[in-house]
C-alpha angles and dihedrals in degrees: 000000000000120000117243123270123252135222109220124193143150123231129191096222143011104289149144117260129206117202109198117194123206128184131212112245122261091273090071094249096303131109108243108266098196090081115079092218092059100038096097097034122109123259118281113259096186116129128196118218111250101176148287138256121202119203135166124211147159130270117284129022118010136180129196118193114229122196099178092265131106104203105316095332117099117216114246117240112275144083118309138184124213123201118197119202123180122206129192116176106308095343121098127187127225112267115262113207135203132168129219141172128241113206132196116256 
C-alpha cells in the first residue's frame, strides 16, 4: 500500500491555509474534438470545485498529508488542481497552484 501524498509549502508567518481542490470536467480538460464546430477551438480550462481543506500552521516549511480524501469523501480518478492561499489577520496571499493526478487503485 502506498503512503499518502503530501502538500508542501513555505509561509512567511503563522497563518491559516485554505487548500481548494478543483477537478477537470469529464472530458479530461479538453473540448470535444468530434464536433466540427469545436475542432479548432482551444482546450477547455473550466474546473469544477471538488472541496476544501483548512489547516493552521507555524511560520516556515509546512507539510499537509493528503490521502486523496476531503473529509470522508474520496476524490474520483482524474486530473485535479489545488490552490493554496494563506491568510493572517486581514492579509491574504496570492493563490499558488499545482496540478496532480488521482488514479484508480
